[in-house]
Phi, psi and omega in degrees: 000126181276150177292147177286152173284123185269125188239135170256126182257124184238119179197140179286345180266122179298324180296316180294318179302317181294315182294317180293317179299322180295319178298310183296315181291347178287346179262127184293346179269352184240154179212127174280119182259351179181163174227155179221149184260349176205177186295320181295315177301319179299312182301315180296321181287327176297320180294320183275320185272333184048060180292163177280329183214147175240130167261123192234119176293143181286311187257113178215156177287167178063254178265114185275184183298322180292318179295319178297321179299318177299317180296314182296313181292332181283331185241319182225071184309123183219140177302127183237130172253116181282144174249125188226141169275156183274079173230161180303315180296315182291329178299312178296320180293325179294316177300316180299320179299318179295324178290334180276351177126355172301140186274340181192177176216157180235125180278114182296137169295162182296330175231123184282074180238105185296335180293127180079006179239052185300318182295315180296318179298315180298320180296315180298314181299319179296316181295320178296316180296317180295322179296324182296340182277353180267119184281150178304326180296324178292321177301318179297316180297319179299325181291343183257002182296131176232135179256123180287134179285139177286135178299131187297319181296320178298318180300318181294319183292342183274354178292121180267175180265000183297142178287340179287137176282139175270139184235129172262115182253129180237124175241133183211158179224240180303128183084355182300309181305320178293317178296318180295323179296332177276315188285311191298315179294342181277347178281136183289154180299326183263028175303127183280057180199153170274139181254122178241130185235135170237114179247123178296111186194145180294156175305142178101337181265332183291331177297316178297319179296316178299318181296319180294318179293322178299320180291333185263345187259154178277008179223171183284133173232128179214158174289131185292146175233158177304127177093358178302141178273147177275119184225142173295149182076021181215137177242137180243128178252124181299138177299149179307135180086000181236153166263187184229135179235133180254000000 
């Protein structure tokens, strides 16, 4: 008999904590070992309970989800699945959380009612189980990843005379936003290739991710639109829910 995956549920809403806990406890492989109402409470409980996975709400009073994530990853690295409402502010915060080390996120339904929400419940359970497979040692290693910047002169010398455009294709899923936040700013502005990115993410979140990457990179990054031209010094990110065809 295998041990159950131990989960800490963090949300400032008592109703949400109860609903999320009910979904998780409905799976025989999972067990809610505690709940917390804010980030500080979550941090203390992670230290004492040592759960396998934390579900962490983005927006909370006092110590919010991002601050709690910093505390957890800094002292007791634990796989974290962020819970986010679909608002502009939360979208940006969720992307930042993924860059800080959260392994995934779950888009909250407008009403946290598990009855009649089989698909959402199944998605949350899958994400929690996948997160539990990531060891704390791997989380520590991910936090130490450094990408060496390509020498600018080398980049210029690699430009060929071929009329065909060279394309750098990046596909990512879980852990992708963090990897992109490390990789993309390290690529030189004069890289002799067009950059095309497909990140597995729901609609509405990729625009925020593209904006954050654009602010951090020495070249243009934007969410792709129908008819965009392929240009060197420009990266296109496929909209959430779509693949990309050239």
